[in-house]
C-alpha positions, 0 to 999 in steps of 0.5 A: 457333247461338243458345241462350237460357238462363233463368238464375233469377228475380232480385228487383231493385228499380228503385234497384238498376238505375238507382241512387239519385239525386234524378232517379230517386227519384220512380220508385223511390217509385212502384214496387214490386219487380219479378221480372225473369228473367236470360237468357243467350244463347249464339252460336257464333262461326265462324272468321274472325269479328271477335270471335274469329278462330279461332272460339269462343262468345259469351254475351250476358246481360240481363234479360227485362223484358217476360217473353217469354222472348226476349233483345230487343236492348234487353235485352242489357247485357253479353256475354262471349266465349270464343275457341278460342285461350283469349282472353277478351273482354267488353263492357258495364258491368253487373257485377252480371249478370257477377257473378251469371252465373259462367262457369268455364273449365277447360283440357282436356289433350291426349290428351283423348278429345273433343279430341285437341289439348286445348281448354276446357271452359266451365261457366256458370250463375247463382249462386243462393245468392250464395256466388260459386261455381257449384254442381252445381244451378246449372249451366245448360250445359257446352260443350267448345271443341276447339282446333286447335293455337292453344293450348298445352294442359296435359299429359295426366293419364291415360297409358292405360286398360287391362284384361286382360279386353277380350273376356269373357263376359256377366255377367263382372266385370272391372277397369279401371285408369287408368294415372295416376302421382302422383295429386294430392290435389285430383283428382276421378275420375268413372267413367261407363258408355256410358249416362252412369251414374256408377260408384263404385270399390270402394275409394275409396282407389284411385279409379284402379281400377274393377270393373264387372260386364258386361251379359247381352248380347253387344256392346260396352260403353264406359267413360269416365273424367273426371279433373279436378285444380287446380294451385297457382294454382287453374287447372283441368285436365280429361281424359277417356278411353274404353275399350271392352269386347267382350262375347262368348261367344267369350271371349278373355284379351286385354290392351287398352290405350286410348291417345288416339285408338286402342285396342291389343289384345295377346295375354293374356301381358302385364301392363302398368305405368303410366309417367308423363312425356312419353309416352302409353302403358304399359310391357309385360312378357311373362309368363316362358316358362321351366321352372323422380315422377311415380312415381319408378321402375318395376321390372321383374317378376322372371323377365321376359325379354321386354318392350316398350312401347306408346305414341301420339305425334305425328310430331315432324318425323320423317316423314309416314307409318309408314315414314319415322317408323320409318326416322328412329326407328331412325336415332336409335338409331345414336349409342348402339348398336354396330349395329342391323340390320334383317332383316325388314320387312313393309308392308301395303297400309294403310301400317302397318309391322312390322319386326325388328332385331338389336341389338349393343351396345358393352358388355352391358346388361340388357334394361330398361336397353336398353328405357329408351334405346329409349323415350327416342328412340322412344316420347316424345311431345315433343322431349327429353321424360322419363319414369319411371326403369325399374329392372331385375329382379334376375333380369335378365342383361346381354348384348350382343345383343338382338332388337327388333321394332316395329310402327307405325300412322300416322293421317293424321287425328290425325297420330299414330303408334301404336307397339308393341314388343318386346325380348328377348335374342337367345338367348331370341328363339326361345322367344318367337317366337309371342308376338312375332309375335302382338304386333308382326305380328298385333295390331289397333289401332282407334279408341276405342269401335270394336266387336269382332264375334264370328264363327265359320267352319265347314269340313269338313277336306280331305285336306291331303296333296293340297295343292300348293306350287311355288317359284321361287328367283331367285339372284344369280350375280354375283361377290360372292354366293358366301357367300350361296349357300352359306348359302341352299343349307345350309338345304335340309333345314330347308326340306324339313322344314318342308314335310313338317310341313305335309304339302304336296306341293312342287317347287322350281326355280332360275333366276339373275339373268341367265337364265330357264333352269331349273337342273338338272333343273328343278322337283324335291323332291330334297334333293341337287338343290335344294342344287346348284341353289341354288349357281349360281356366281359367274361370272354377269353383274354386271347383276342383273335378278332381276325381268326374268328371273323375269317372263320365266320365268313368262310364260304358255305361253312361259316356261320355267316354263310349259313345264315344266308349272308352276305345277301346277293348284291349286298355290300359287306363291312367288317368292324373289329373292336379290341383294346389288344393286339391281334392274336391270330396265331400261326396255325395253319399259317400266319395271317397275311394282311395283303392276301386273304378272304377280306381282300379277295371278296372286297369286304371293307374292314374298320378297326377300332384299336389301340394305335400303340399296337400298330407296329406289331398288330394286324388289325390296322394293316387289314383296314389299310389293305381293304381301304377301310379306316382305323379309330383310336379305341380310347377316343370314345367322343369320336365313336359316333362320327366313326360309326356314322362314317361306316354306315355311309361308306357301306351305303355308297358302296351299295348305292353309290355311282362310280366315277369311271376315271377314278380306278387308275386316276386321281380325282379332284373331288373339289371340282365334282359337279352333280346334276339330276334331270339338268338341275344342280344338286348341292354337296351336303351330308343331309340333303344332297350328295357326298363323295367318298374317295375310298369307294370312288363313288358319289351317293345321295342323301335325304330329299336329294335322292333321285327318283328311279329313271332320272338322268344323273350327270357327274362332272369332274377333273382328274389327274391321269396316272400312267403308272402308279397313282398320284397322291390322292390324300 
């Protein structure tokens, strides 16, 4: 692509063009001064050309002597080429033109909203006033050359843009904060809206804070910060970053953090703090749930119990997908931690992954101290990178046992992982369970600038007590399973209590990993019978074939489940497989395919209580992933209760929940959900309110909040529109 630019009318004498010598004197005497326009012709250089093998631009400079506004071949005197790898080339000897045609090159940092891998900003024009500086009114064009890894860009200047009001009403006033540490004195902050209008911070001494009043209409408004600075050698660094604000009458207090390529939405119960160094993101602190430099340090707010971080980082040779990155990241923690045990993991169909871990330390530490160690291994964006010191709050209490939850979304395009995590002392985890789930299991990431669309579903309440759920437990009865059977049997009361909270009609049956025969009386809701059935003993076969016998029992018409008259008409069916050995399905008549089978075809949700170390060569966890179930570490017996309650609630929501209509192909921002029954707002609560289950894409009511039949239910929420594959619902 060629572009001709008229720089200015330069008054030059013939003598200045050709020099003062005896041979040209006569011409000078005969000539008066003439006005020649200087032109710049810009040519885009593709990859593989002889001037710039990696591509770039070439600026050809000359005088338009015949005033035809075209730079003819005989008028081209000088050229300058700027290549994508940062190299410069020039040819021609007209220093007058080179001095007049000023070309300023600034380096674009990594993490820029235009150039993820950095690049160059080329500004050129004519020095009209002769002060050897390109003033704003002298700039003819501004060109951005994005690198593809050929250059080493400067470090990012902006860690993130954040606001606690990323979904708010029209005409509202919000504050956007740029998380920037140690702002150099010569920095320039330039805020603009999505129309390019320049915006001025309310307090000029704090240019990182921008207060804006939103428009009158619903929609998405995007704001951009351009930060530029010079180092001691006069080299210019530039970074731009964008954040989207969703204007809607379905207001929701949602914290938003704009990283490099993705914007992360968190529940309202967080405050963020800037962190500088080799990390792109922010530290997050939950508001306490309780009754009663680089910047040199960041102090945890007093009374904080749950904290974590949000970051975006390259793969750093730790894997090619979210699962591999997670596995290698967790392995890197083992050297400094007594034990870190995965007890639950969910992998979505788009490859996003969320997992929960129990951490035991050699010696007690405060949460902030442990978070620092975790961030050093997981959050940094370069090997051996560094970041600000995190200082514990005075109120923090040291402990040896923690719960660590994490979600990872990996982009094949940018080759970066967006990580969201929370850390809390284990004895506080139950208090924060809803917030943890909505942070690391339900939060949405979306490309910068993506619109959140408001929607409302309306239902007439059905009689929830008429909903039905059936359960098939598959228990390993080999010699090593006595302790696990005892633990799962003890939880029968908790399981039944949870089902009663949702008022669901349920029945349970049990088979073993070596037989499809229904134990006891078959399907039952009798507590004592279920407890007995869940303890089949340890004299069974050592060849555990849980999937095989579950599949056999569930065979249409001929299986033991079908013969017993189950699953009942209109009932959901959940399959829970418990084994401390890998699946030994066999290959007769053919090997088992976790993606194509009876469970997937009939939408039976499968849960696996298994050994995590068997994941690479077992099929239990694969089947759980494909049916949108969950996996639990069989060794984490303290987590059985929570897992069993989750299974009961998930079955209830499948049977009696209210579906979010836009969730099938889009990503729901669960923290934006608002529910009313007959016009009265209902709170989110696992006991007397409503809960959202992203895997089922439904809302279910609990306890005293279960609506009466015929009541009008309205569910309002925001969603990210997915035109191809789903965005990251973690």
